[in-house]
C-alpha positions in Angstrom: -17.4 -38.6 -10.3 -18.9 -37.2 -7.2 -16.4 -39.1 -5.0 -13.7 -37.5 -7.0 -15.3 -34.1 -6.5 -15.5 -34.6 -2.8 -11.9 -35.6 -2.7 -11.0 -32.6 -4.7 -12.9 -30.4 -2.3 -11.0 -31.9 0.6 -7.8 -31.4 -1.2 -8.7 -27.7 -1.8 -9.5 -27.2 1.8 -6.2 -28.8 2.9 -4.4 -26.5 0.4 -6.2 -23.5 1.9 -5.2 -24.6 5.4 -1.6 -24.8 4.2 -1.9 -21.4 2.5 -3.3 -19.9 5.7 -0.4 -21.4 7.7 2.0 -19.9 5.2 0.5 -16.5 5.8 1.0 -16.9 9.5 4.6 -18.0 9.0 5.2 -15.0 6.7 3.6 -12.7 9.2 5.7 -14.1 12.0 8.9 -14.5 10.0 8.8 -11.6 7.7 10.7 -9.4 10.1 13.6 -11.7 10.4 17.0 -10.6 9.4 19.6 -12.6 7.5 19.8 -14.5 4.2 16.8 -16.6 4.8 14.6 -13.4 5.0 15.4 -12.3 1.6 15.5 -15.8 0.0 18.9 -15.0 -1.6 21.8 -17.4 -1.4 25.4 -16.4 -2.2 26.3 -18.4 -5.3 29.8 -19.1 -3.8 28.1 -21.0 -0.9 26.8 -23.5 -3.5 30.1 -24.0 -5.3 31.2 -27.7 -5.4 34.7 -28.3 -6.8 36.2 -31.7 -7.4 40.0 -31.6 -8.1 41.6 -34.6 -9.9 45.4 -34.9 -10.0 47.4 -37.3 -12.2 50.0 -39.3 -10.2 51.2 -41.6 -13.0 54.9 -42.4 -13.4 55.3 -39.9 -16.2 54.9 -37.1 -13.8 58.4 -37.8 -12.6 59.6 -36.3 -15.9 57.0 -33.5 -16.3 56.8 -32.5 -12.6 60.1 -33.5 -11.0 59.8 -30.9 -8.3 56.3 -32.1 -7.4 55.0 -28.5 -7.9 51.5 -30.0 -7.9 51.7 -29.8 -4.1 51.9 -25.9 -3.8 49.5 -25.6 -6.7 46.9 -27.7 -4.9 47.5 -25.8 -1.6 46.9 -22.5 -3.4 43.5 -23.9 -4.7 42.6 -25.2 -1.2 43.4 -21.8 0.4 41.3 -20.0 -2.2 38.1 -22.1 -1.8 35.5 -19.9 -0.1 34.0 -21.1 3.3 30.6 -22.6 2.7 31.5 -24.3 -0.6 32.1 -28.0 -1.0 35.2 -29.7 -2.4 37.1 -32.9 -2.7 40.4 -34.1 -4.1 41.4 -37.3 -5.8 44.7 -38.8 -7.0 44.4 -41.0 -10.0 46.5 -43.5 -12.1 45.2 -47.0 -12.7 42.7 -46.4 -9.8 41.2 -43.3 -8.2 42.1 -42.6 -4.5 40.5 -39.8 -2.4 43.2 -37.5 -1.0 40.7 -35.1 0.7 37.1 -36.6 0.8 34.2 -34.4 -0.3 33.1 -32.1 2.5 32.1 -28.6 3.4 35.0 -26.2 3.2 35.7 -25.0 6.7 38.8 -24.6 8.9 38.9 -28.4 9.6 38.5 -29.5 6.0 41.1 -26.9 4.8 43.6 -28.0 7.4 43.2 -31.7 6.4 43.4 -30.9 2.7 46.6 -28.8 3.1 48.3 -31.5 5.2 47.2 -34.3 2.7 48.6 -32.4 -0.3 52.1 -33.7 0.6 50.7 -37.2 -0.4 50.9 -36.3 -4.1 53.4 -38.6 -5.8 54.6 -39.8 -9.2 54.8 -43.6 -9.0 51.3 -44.7 -10.2 50.7 -47.0 -13.1 48.5 -46.2 -16.1 46.1 -43.2 -16.5 42.4 -44.0 -16.0 40.7 -40.7 -16.8 37.3 -42.4 -17.4 37.2 -43.9 -13.9 38.2 -40.7 -12.1 35.6 -38.6 -13.9 32.9 -41.1 -12.9 34.1 -41.3 -9.3 34.3 -37.5 -9.0 30.7 -37.1 -10.2 29.2 -39.5 -7.7 26.7 -37.9 -5.4 25.7 -35.2 -7.9 22.3 -35.1 -9.5 20.7 -32.9 -12.1 18.6 -30.8 -9.8 19.4 -27.0 -9.6 19.9 -27.0 -5.8 23.2 -28.7 -6.4 24.5 -25.3 -7.4 27.6 -24.6 -9.4 29.4 -28.0 -10.1 33.0 -28.1 -11.4 35.7 -30.6 -12.0 39.4 -29.5 -12.3 41.4 -32.2 -14.1 45.2 -32.2 -14.3 47.0 -34.8 -16.4 50.1 -35.1 -18.5 49.1 -38.2 -20.5 46.5 -40.0 -22.5 43.8 -42.6 -21.7 45.9 -45.6 -20.7 44.1 -48.3 -18.8 45.7 -51.4 -20.3 48.5 -52.7 -22.5 45.8 -53.5 -25.0 45.4 -50.6 -27.4 41.8 -51.6 -28.1 41.0 -51.3 -24.4 42.4 -47.8 -24.3 40.5 -46.8 -27.4 37.3 -48.2 -26.0 37.8 -46.2 -22.7 38.4 -43.0 -24.7 35.3 -43.6 -26.8 33.3 -44.2 -23.6 34.4 -40.7 -22.3 33.2 -39.1 -25.5 29.9 -41.0 -25.9 28.9 -41.8 -22.3 30.8 -39.8 -19.7 30.6 -36.4 -21.3 26.8 -36.7 -21.9 26.3 -37.7 -18.3 28.3 -34.7 -17.1 26.3 -32.5 -19.3 23.1 -34.0 -17.8 24.4 -33.1 -14.4 25.4 -29.6 -15.5 29.0 -30.2 -14.5 31.7 -28.1 -16.0 35.1 -29.8 -16.6 38.2 -27.6 -16.6 41.3 -29.3 -17.8 45.1 -28.7 -17.6 47.4 -30.5 -20.0 50.9 -30.7 -18.5 52.8 -32.2 -21.5 53.0 -32.0 -25.2 52.2 -35.7 -25.2 48.9 -35.3 -23.4 45.7 -36.0 -25.3 44.9 -32.4 -26.0 42.0 -33.1 -28.3 40.3 -35.1 -25.6 40.9 -32.5 -22.9 39.7 -29.7 -25.1 36.6 -31.8 -26.0 35.9 -32.4 -22.3 36.1 -28.7 -21.5 34.3 -27.4 -24.6 31.3 -29.7 -24.5 30.7 -29.2 -20.8 31.4 -25.4 -20.9 34.6 -25.5 -18.9 38.0 -24.0 -19.5 41.2 -25.6 -20.9 44.8 -24.8 -20.1 48.0 -26.1 -21.7 51.2 -25.5 -19.7 54.7 -26.1 -20.9 56.2 -26.7 -17.4 55.1 -27.4 -13.9 56.3 -23.9 -12.9 53.1 -22.6 -14.5 50.8 -24.9 -12.6 49.9 -22.4 -9.9 48.8 -19.8 -12.4 46.9 -22.4 -14.5 45.1 -23.6 -11.4 44.3 -20.0 -10.5 42.9 -19.2 -14.0 40.6 -22.3 -13.9 39.6 -21.6 -10.3 38.4 -18.2 -11.2 36.2 -19.8 -13.9 34.8 -22.3 -11.5 34.3 -20.0 -8.4 33.5 -16.3 -9.0 35.6 -14.0 -6.8 35.3 -10.4 -5.9 38.4 -8.2 -6.3 39.6 -4.7 -6.0 41.9 -3.2 -8.7 45.7 -3.4 -8.0 47.3 -0.4 -9.6 51.0 -1.1 -9.6 51.7 -1.7 -5.9 48.7 0.1 -4.5 45.1 -0.9 -3.8 42.2 0.7 -1.8 40.1 -1.0 0.9 36.7 0.5 1.6 34.4 0.2 4.6 32.3 -2.5 2.9 35.1 -5.0 2.9 35.2 -7.5 5.7 38.3 -9.4 4.6 40.9 -9.4 1.8 43.5 -11.8 0.5 46.5 -10.6 -1.4 48.0 -13.2 -3.8 51.6 -12.5 -4.8 53.6 -14.6 -7.2 57.3 -14.7 -6.4 60.3 -15.5 -8.6 63.2 -17.5 -7.2 65.5 -15.3 -5.1 62.9 -12.6 -4.8 62.9 -10.4 -1.7 60.4 -11.3 1.1 56.9 -9.9 0.4 55.7 -7.1 2.7 52.4 -5.2 3.0 52.0 -1.6 4.2 48.7 -0.6 5.8 47.1 2.9 5.6 48.9 3.9 8.8 52.2 3.2 7.1 52.8 0.2 9.3 54.9 -2.6 7.6 53.5 -6.1 7.8 55.8 -9.1 7.1 55.5 -12.9 7.3 57.2 -13.1 10.6 55.7 -9.9 12.0 52.0 -9.5 11.8 48.9 -9.3 14.0 46.4 -12.0 15.0 43.9 -10.9 12.4 46.4 -11.9 9.6 47.0 -15.3 8.1 50.1 -15.7 5.9 50.5 -18.7 3.7 54.0 -18.9 2.1 55.1 -21.3 -0.7 58.1 -21.2 -2.9 56.2 -19.6 -5.8 53.7 -17.5 -4.0 52.5 -15.7 -0.9 48.8 -15.6 0.1 48.1 -13.0 2.8 44.6 -12.8 4.3 43.6 -9.9 6.6 40.3 -9.8 8.5 38.6 -6.6 9.4 41.2 -4.5 7.5 41.7 -0.8 8.0 40.1 1.4 5.3 42.3 3.4 3.0 45.2 2.9 0.6 47.4 -0.1 1.1 50.8 -0.9 -0.6 52.3 -4.1 -1.7 56.1 -4.4 -1.5 56.8 -7.3 -3.9 57.6 -8.0 -7.6 55.0 -6.5 -9.9 53.3 -9.4 -11.6 50.2 -9.3 -13.8 48.7 -12.2 -11.9 49.0 -10.6 -8.5 45.6 -9.7 -7.2 43.5 -8.6 -4.2 40.5 -10.8 -3.5 37.9 -9.6 -1.1 35.0 -10.8 1.1 32.2 -8.2 1.0 28.4 -7.8 1.0 28.8 -5.1 -1.7 29.5 -7.2 -4.8 29.9 -6.8 -8.5 27.8 -9.5 -10.1 28.2 -10.5 -13.7 26.1 -12.6 -16.0 27.4 -16.1 -16.9 30.0 -15.8 -19.6 31.0 -18.4 -22.1 34.4 -20.1 -21.8 34.9 -20.1 -25.6 33.8 -17.5 -28.1 33.7 -17.7 -31.9 35.2 -14.9 -33.9 32.9 -11.9 -34.2 30.2 -13.7 -32.1 28.3 -11.0 -30.1 28.8 -11.4 -26.4 26.8 -9.3 -23.9 28.1 -8.3 -20.5 25.5 -7.6 -17.9 26.7 -6.1 -14.6 24.8 -5.4 -11.3 25.9 -4.1 -7.9 24.4 -6.1 -5.1 24.1 -5.7 -1.4 23.6 -9.0 0.5 22.5 -10.6 -2.8 19.9 -7.9 -3.7 20.5 -5.6 -6.7 20.8 -2.0 -5.7 18.3 0.2 -7.5 18.6 3.3 -5.4 19.1 6.2 -7.9 21.4 8.1 -5.5 23.7 5.1 -5.3 23.6 4.4 -9.0 24.5 8.0 -9.7 27.8 7.5 -7.8 29.2 4.6 -10.0 30.6 3.9 -13.4 31.1 0.5 -14.9 34.0 0.1 -17.4 35.0 -2.8 -19.6 38.7 -3.2 -20.6 39.4 -5.7 -23.3 42.9 -6.9 -24.2 43.3 -9.2 -27.2 46.0 -11.8 -27.8 48.3 -9.2 -29.4 48.1 -6.8 -26.4 45.7 -4.3 -28.1 43.3 -2.7 -25.7 39.7 -1.4 -26.1 37.7 0.3 -23.5 33.9 0.7 -23.1 31.7 2.4 -20.6 28.7 0.2 -19.7 25.3 1.8 -20.4 22.5 1.8 -17.8 19.5 -0.3 -18.8 16.4 1.9 -18.5 14.1 -1.1 -18.6 16.0 -3.0 -15.9 16.9 -0.5 -13.1 20.3 -1.4 -11.5 21.6 -3.2 -14.6 24.5 -2.1 -16.8 25.0 -3.6 -20.3 27.8 -3.7 -22.9 28.0 -5.8 -26.0 31.2 -6.8 -27.7 31.5 -8.3 -31.2 33.7 -6.6 -33.8 36.9 -6.7 -31.7 36.7 -10.5 -31.1 39.5 -11.8 -33.2 41.2 -15.2 -32.8 43.3 -15.6 -29.7 42.9 -15.3 -25.9 41.2 -12.1 -24.7 41.2 -10.7 -21.2 38.1 -8.9 -20.1 38.4 -6.7 -17.0 35.2 -5.2 -15.6 35.8 -2.4 -13.1 33.3 -0.5 -11.0 34.4 2.9 -9.9 32.4 4.5 -7.1 33.0 7.7 -5.2 34.7 5.7 -2.3 34.9 2.1 -3.5 36.0 0.0 -6.4 35.2 -3.6 -7.5 36.8 -5.7 -10.2 36.5 -9.0 -12.0 38.6 -10.5 -14.7 37.8 -13.2 -17.3 40.2 -14.7 -19.8 38.3 -16.2 -22.7 39.8 -17.8 -25.8 38.3 -16.6 -29.1 38.4 -19.5 -31.6 38.6 -19.1 -35.4 35.2 -19.4 -37.0 35.5 -22.3 -39.5 31.8 -22.9 -40.1 28.2 -21.9 -39.4 25.6 -24.1 -37.8 22.1 -23.9 -39.4 19.0 -25.6 -37.7 15.7 -25.8 -39.5 12.5 -27.8 -39.7 12.4 -30.4 -42.4 10.4 -29.4 -45.4 8.1 -32.5 -45.3 5.3 -31.6 -42.7 4.5 -35.2 -42.2 8.0 -35.9 -40.9 8.4 -34.6 -37.3 12.1 -33.8 -37.5 14.7 -31.1 -37.8 17.7 -30.7 -40.1 21.1 -29.6 -38.7 23.7 -28.4 -41.2 27.4 -27.6 -40.7 28.4 -25.0 -43.3 32.2 -24.6 -43.6 33.9 -21.4 -44.8 35.3 -22.4 -48.2 37.9 -19.7 -47.9 39.4 -21.6 -44.9 38.4 -25.2 -45.2 39.1 -27.8 -47.9 35.5 -28.9 -48.4 36.4 -32.5 -49.5 38.4 -33.0 -46.3 35.6 -32.3 -43.9 34.3 -35.1 -41.8 31.7 -34.8 -39.0 30.2 -37.2 -36.6 27.4 -36.6 -34.1 26.9 -38.4 -30.8 23.2 -38.3 -30.3 22.0 -39.0 -26.7 18.3 -39.9 -26.6 16.0 -39.3 -23.7 16.5 -42.9 -22.6 20.2 -42.3 -22.2 21.0 -44.4 -25.2 23.9 -43.0 -27.3 23.8 -43.2 -31.1 26.7 -42.3 -33.4 25.8 -40.7 -36.7 28.0 -39.7 -39.5 26.8 -36.5 -41.1 26.1 -36.7 -44.8 27.4 -34.4 -47.5 25.0 -32.0 -49.1 25.7 -28.9 -51.1 29.1 -28.4 -49.7 27.9 -28.8 -46.1 27.5 -31.7 -43.7 24.0 -32.4 -42.5 21.9 -34.7 -40.5 18.2 -35.2 -39.8 17.0 -36.0 -36.3 13.6 -36.9 -35.0 11.9 -34.5 -32.5 11.6 -35.9 -28.9 8.3 -36.3 -27.1 7.0 -33.3 -25.1 9.0 -32.7 -21.9 12.0 -34.7 -23.2 15.2 -33.6 -24.9 17.9 -34.9 -27.2 21.5 -33.9 -26.8 23.9 -33.8 -29.7 27.7 -33.5 -29.5 29.8 -33.1 -32.6 33.3 -34.3 -33.5 34.6 -32.5 -36.6 37.9 -32.8 -38.5 39.1 -31.0 -41.6 42.1 -29.6 -43.4 42.6 -25.9 -43.9 43.8 -24.5 -47.2 47.2 -24.1 -45.5 47.3 -27.8 -45.0 46.7 -27.8 -41.3 44.4 -30.4 -39.7 41.9 -28.7 -37.4 39.0 -29.9 -35.2 36.5 -27.0 -35.3 34.6 -26.8 -32.0 30.8 -27.0 -32.4 28.7 -26.2 -29.3 26.5 -29.0 -28.2 22.9 -28.7 -29.4 19.9 -29.5 -27.2 16.8 -30.4 -29.1 13.9 -29.6 -26.8 10.8 -27.5 -26.6 12.8 -24.3 -26.3 14.5 -25.0 -29.5 11.3 -25.9 -31.3 9.6 -22.8 -30.0 12.5 -20.7 -31.4 12.1 -22.5 -34.8 8.3 -22.1 -34.8 8.1 -18.6 -33.3 4.6 -17.4 -33.9 3.0 -20.9 -34.4 0.3 -22.1 -32.2 1.2 -25.4 -30.6 -0.7 -25.5 -27.3 -2.5 -28.8 -26.8 -6.0 -28.6 -25.6 -7.2 -30.9 -22.8 -10.4 -32.7 -23.3 -13.1 -32.1 -20.7 -14.6 -35.0 -18.6 -17.3 -36.9 -20.6 -19.2 -38.7 -17.8 -22.8 -39.3 -19.0 -25.3 -37.5 -16.9 -27.6 -40.5 -16.5 -24.9 -42.5 -14.8 -24.4 -40.0 -12.0 -26.0 -41.2 -8.7 -28.0 -38.8 -6.6 -25.8 -38.2 -3.6 -24.6 -35.1 -1.8 -22.8 -32.7 -4.1 -19.5 -31.0 -3.0 -20.3 -27.5 -1.6 -18.2 -25.5 -4.1 -19.9 -22.3 -3.0 -18.7 -22.6 0.5 -15.2 -23.7 -0.7 -15.2 -20.6 -2.9 -16.0 -18.3 0.0 -13.3 -19.9 2.1 -10.8 -19.6 -0.8 -11.7 -16.0 -1.4 -11.3 -15.1 2.3 -7.9 -16.8 2.6 -6.7 -15.2 -0.6 -7.8 -11.8 0.6 -5.9 -12.3 3.9 -2.9 -13.5 2.0 -2.9 -10.5 -0.3 -3.3 -8.0 2.5 -0.5 -9.8 4.5 1.7 -10.0 1.4 1.2 -6.3 0.7 2.3 -5.2 4.2 5.2 -7.7 4.2 6.3 -6.4 0.8 6.1 -2.8 2.1 8.1 -3.7 5.2 10.8 -5.5 3.2 11.0 -2.6 0.7 11.4 0.0 3.4 14.0 -2.1 5.2 16.0 -2.6 2.0 15.7 1.1 1.2 17.0 2.0 4.7 19.9 -0.5 4.3 20.9 1.0 1.0 20.6 4.5 2.4 23.0 3.6 5.2 25.3 2.0 2.6 25.3 5.2 0.5 26.0 7.4 3.6 28.8 5.1 4.6 30.4 5.1 1.2 30.0 8.8 0.7 31.4 9.6 4.1 
């Protein structure tokens, strides 16, 4: 016991030495500039995007013009520097087209050149394999950042002439691959380029992992589909494009204009604030012009401030993306919403990653939400300032969420600047409710999950529901939900402390109109957070037993000098607190000065 005590004392002293060293580092490094000083990292720099492109023989019919090439080039050009990316082609096997690497000029040039290697003469369609290959190298730790897979296919799982082998591979995606992607926090965004594609599987992949899904009727829509999913995967800053005009303020270091062009359209031109016309074959060294048959992407570094004009066909997907330290940051939004499900929008304006709380600055801006539903009906809101969270603006939307795809446009209007972001989110018809509760028997440590269909929509007898239960060991168990009082339900045991159980659902039913539907049910994570929510107010804290060494068994040897250790600890903590106070004051003053300069610049 005493030996343990002496070791603990040595450990405490070692900790105090480290803490004292930390104080010195903070004192010496606290005045440094740059991202490391603030401890903030731009989320874009942590984006990791894996792009998977089907090159099976059926693509000769569905993409005869090989429009996957310009669509991939658009994605490559949009990837922000500092992110990571990789591209694979897949058919029977998966082949790297552009190996995973940091996105810089060299990687981008290689990927753009390699895009011409996309073909349509592969055999089979091994979706299971390419998903596994793309996820290699990722782990479940947060420092991996934002992880996304973009999957384009026109077919179904096809790995063999044996139908049973294909069925087995599809089942493996549902029961093993999806849970693994969920464990790694990977979002899968899918594009179905054919009516014959396995839409149910692609929707399931996207829904269960929190990704987006697009179904396109022709390859001519690929560029726009890739753009829509890219914006879900990698947040981008934009400024509003009002007709053919947009404004560039002094806080913008670079902007890229994306212009979609119809066949036979006149060449795109841009006019700067000095009324100088810029064209593809006539522009300065600070301008990069990427031209494809279906779009132009014009990037201008260190642009002039003021009003710019775009001479091109007006298209709702045209946009102006910017590189700036002055950003509009939005909370994570779902990629699917149920009808009349409340969704909260939380917006902040940040400067170099830090939320701006200066009241003079906040008084200059207004945050507006514009919602357009699937029928083109518009609803506008003005965000409300959150008095409990200075610098935050909130707006909740619920009643206007009817079935169909909705476009949410969030616009910040300042005195001399604007920022914009847009999200397209499908609102799915609400077929049923999900109810989770503790089982009534206190001796059984389990919970009950019930799927309660809406009898006005669903034929109750037609409802079938299966659950894929992934246990902490990784073992997957398939459970058919039982019928009970018009609902479908299951009982699942509670995992041990620190562990979790993941449950994915597959549901099928017929509506009263006779249509077969597969209502999407969000995956359920059974862990301590869920149990705390169910038992809110209950005391569940385990008490640790003290050491029970018998006093007569203790030898008489030197005791650890806890008094001296306490004095040292107190002294180091005092120094740490004093140093921390002055560092905090310094950082606050520096931040305030930066924001004051920003306000002066914007108000000039």
